N, C-alpha and C positions, 0 to 999 in steps of 0.2 A: 349674544343671550338680548332676545326681542322681549316688552311687554307685552304682554296678552291685556286685552282689552275686554269689555264685557259688556254689553247693551247698546253698542253702537249700531246697531240694528234701527233705530226709531232717529238716528241724526241723516237728513236731506244732504247730500250734498249738491252744490252748480258747479258744474264745472266749465270753464270755457280756453278760451289758447291761451289766456296770460294770467288766466286767476284760479282759485277754487273758492266757493263759499262755503260757508256751516251755519247751522241756527242748531242750538243745545237744550235749549232749551233758560224758560225762568231759572235762577240760578240756586232757590229751594229745589230745585230735583236733581242738580247736581249727586246725590248719591245713588242715583239709579246709573250710574257710571263705576265699573270698577276697574280696577289695574290689579292685575299677581306681577308683584317682579321679579325680577326671575332669582334673585340674589336672597330675597327673604322668604321667597315660595308661599307668600299668604297674599291674600286678596284684603286690599284695599278699599274700602266705597267709599264714592265723591273726590275721585281725583281721573280726570280725561286729558289724556294727553292727545294733541292734535296733530301731528308732524306729518305723519300718513293723510292723516282725510283731508289736510290741507296742501301736502304735498311740498312741506317747507325743506328748504336746502341749506339753509344755512345758521337754523336757529330751531330750538323745539320748545313746545308753549304747552301749559296745562291749566288744566281749570279746575278752582278743587274745593273742597267744601270740607273743614271743621268741625266734630258737633261741640258743644258746649261743655265744657270737662274735658274736653280731651287733648291729651299730650303726643307727638310724635315719640316712639320709642328708642331714640335710637339719635346717637350724633354721626353725622356725616362730612366727607368734604368731594370733592369732587379732584377730577385729575387732568380736563380740559377747561370743561366749561366753566363761565361764571354767571352768577344767578342774580335776577331780580324780580323779586317780590314786590307784586302789587297790589294792593292789599284793600279791597274793595263795600266789605262788610264786615261789622263786626268789631270784637278788640280780641287780641293776647296778646303773647309777647313772644318773643326771638329770644335765642342765647348763641349767640356768636362769640368764638374764642373766649368763655366762661362770662360776655357781658349780657346783663341781661337789657330787653328795650324794649318799650312798649310799643306796639302797631296796634290800628286801626285803621277805618277807611279812610282809603285818601294819603295815608304812609306805602311808603314805597322803600325798598333796601336790597344794595345791590349787594353780595357776596362774592368777593376772589374765590378761586380755585381754593387755597391754601383754608379759608377761615372754615372752623370747625362748627356746624351749625344744628340747631334744635331747636323748634318751638311748640308751644302750645296755642291753647284756646283754654285761658281761665276766667272766661266772663260766662252767663247763665243762656246766649243767646248762639248760634252757627256764629262760626269766621268761614268767609269766604275770601281768597287770591287769588291771583294769579300768577304761576312761574313760568318765566322764561330763559332760556339755557343759550350762550354762544359763548365758542370757543372765543377764551380771556384772551385780548392783546389784537385780537386780528381787523377789527374797524381801522378803515386804514381813509378813509374821507367822509367829511363832515355833509347830514342830509343838505343843505347848501350844493356844498362842492360837487353830490353824486348825481342830483334833479339835471338835469338837463331839460329846454322847453320844448312844445310841440308847436308847432305852427297848428294848430288846429280851433276852430271855434266852438266853445263848446253847446252842444245844444242836449234839452231832457225831451 
């Protein structure tokens, strides 16, 4: 069951042979994007999944805006994907396996598949965060091991 996205018509996609690039606009306008989760059958404002726009093949990426005073109304886990939450603006809290963690701009939280999670914005300002999902235990090399030098002069 795919996630239905609304508001994508305003996003420009640049594609090359080996890249895709998008500009989703200013953070405060993230609520122009809506996702309809297939299991919940309800629209969520301020959630933009980027896997299809960027043609991602090894991860899922979403940009998110949670308004002041709002809580995600359910706990969840994942069957295959660990998640990394990168908080880029605002303040809130995550609850993972019953433990509360304060989050704010600059906070990063990795959650294993079996971690039971929920989060809230308990502040008076919007909370902005990016979520990256990737298959747990799938990374087989480090960045420096995977990088391959290219014999080419840099020109701008």
